[in-house]
C-alpha positions in Angstrom: -21.2 12.4 45.5 -23.1 10.0 42.9 -22.7 13.1 40.4 -18.7 13.0 41.6 -18.8 9.2 40.2 -20.8 9.8 36.9 -18.4 12.2 36.1 -15.5 9.4 36.1 -16.7 7.1 33.4 -17.4 10.1 31.4 -14.0 11.3 32.1 -12.4 8.1 30.8 -14.8 7.6 27.8 -13.8 11.3 26.4 -9.9 10.5 27.3 -10.4 7.1 25.1 -11.5 9.3 22.4 -9.1 11.5 22.2 -6.7 8.5 22.0 -8.1 7.1 19.8 -8.7 9.7 16.8 -5.1 10.2 17.7 -3.9 6.6 17.1 -5.6 7.2 13.7 -3.7 9.9 12.7 -1.4 8.0 10.0 -3.4 7.3 6.6 -3.5 4.7 4.2 -1.9 5.3 0.7 -2.7 3.6 -2.0 0.0 1.9 -4.7 -1.7 1.7 -8.0 0.1 0.2 -10.9 -1.4 -0.1 -14.7 0.1 -1.4 -17.0 -0.1 -3.8 -20.4 0.6 -7.3 -20.9 2.2 -7.7 -25.1 0.9 -11.3 -25.8 -0.5 -12.6 -22.6 -0.1 -16.4 -21.9 -4.2 -17.4 -21.8 -4.2 -18.2 -17.6 -1.2 -15.3 -16.7 -1.8 -12.8 -13.9 0.2 -9.8 -12.6 1.4 -9.7 -8.9 3.3 -7.0 -7.6 4.6 -6.9 -3.8 5.9 -3.6 -2.0 9.0 -3.8 -0.3 9.9 -1.5 1.9 14.0 -0.7 3.7 15.9 -3.8 4.6 14.0 -5.1 1.5 11.4 -6.2 4.3 8.2 -7.3 2.4 5.2 -5.3 2.0 1.5 -5.3 1.2 0.7 -7.4 -2.0 -1.7 -8.1 -4.5 -2.7 -10.1 -7.5 -5.5 -9.4 -11.1 -5.9 -10.7 -13.6 -5.2 -9.9 -17.5 -8.3 -8.5 -19.3 -7.7 -7.5 -22.6 -3.9 -7.6 -22.7 -4.3 -5.0 -19.6 -4.2 -4.5 -16.6 -4.8 -2.4 -13.1 -3.7 -3.3 -9.6 -4.1 -0.5 -6.5 -2.4 -2.1 -3.2 -3.2 -0.6 0.0 -0.6 0.5 2.9 0.3 2.0 6.3 2.1 5.7 6.3 2.9 5.1 10.3 6.7 4.0 10.5 6.7 3.9 14.7 4.6 3.6 17.0 2.6 6.5 18.8 5.1 7.1 21.8 1.7 8.4 24.0 -1.5 7.4 23.2 -1.1 8.2 19.6 1.1 11.0 19.8 4.0 11.8 18.1 3.4 8.9 16.0 5.1 9.4 12.2 3.2 8.7 8.8 6.7 8.8 6.5 6.4 5.1 5.6 6.9 4.4 1.9 7.3 1.0 0.3 11.3 1.5 -1.8 10.4 -0.9 -4.4 7.2 -2.0 -6.1 8.2 -5.6 -7.9 5.2 -6.2 -10.6 5.4 -10.2 -12.6 4.0 -11.3 -14.7 3.1 -15.3 -13.8 1.5 -18.5 -14.9 1.2 -21.2 -12.0 4.7 -20.7 -11.0 6.3 -20.1 -14.4 7.8 -16.5 -14.4 7.2 -15.3 -18.0 8.3 -11.6 -17.1 9.8 -9.5 -14.2 10.7 -5.8 -13.4 11.4 -3.5 -10.6 10.7 -0.1 -9.8 12.0 2.4 -7.9 9.0 4.4 -6.3 10.3 7.4 -5.6 11.5 7.6 -9.4 8.6 5.2 -11.1 6.2 6.6 -9.1 3.9 10.2 -8.5 1.3 11.4 -6.4 -2.6 11.2 -8.5 -4.0 13.2 -5.1 -3.4 13.4 -1.3 -3.4 9.8 -1.0 -2.4 8.1 -4.4 0.4 6.9 -6.2 0.3 6.1 -10.2 3.3 5.2 -12.0 5.0 8.0 -14.3 5.1 6.2 -17.4 3.3 2.8 -19.1 4.0 -0.2 -17.6 4.7 -2.9 -20.3 5.6 -6.6 -19.2 6.1 -9.1 -21.9 6.1 -12.8 -22.7 9.5 -13.9 -24.2 9.5 -16.2 -26.7 
């Protein structure tokens, strides 16, 4: 009787471990935005925002400009729907539709670019996306 009782918690832990393993099946990918800024204002930063279907704002980040260039990685979860049962049948195809990049200083916006994720980015490796061509932001005169 004691042996049967001890077996039950072990079975529960095994099932919980398997469920957690399946629940973590979708990866975290990264969008890497690199570029340069011509004639950058002294205190300007670059803000990047991922936009999903139905114009839903997602992950974002901000980086300072160094020597006229910038590079910022933005991580995002690829899970696009909740698991049906213990991590099974989840869908891992969530990708941004648009990536907005803005050159700002405080509340002042100098330049803004809206990039189409499918057209303007390529897979750099199995979990990272990078721009197909150089991004240049400008400070209008």
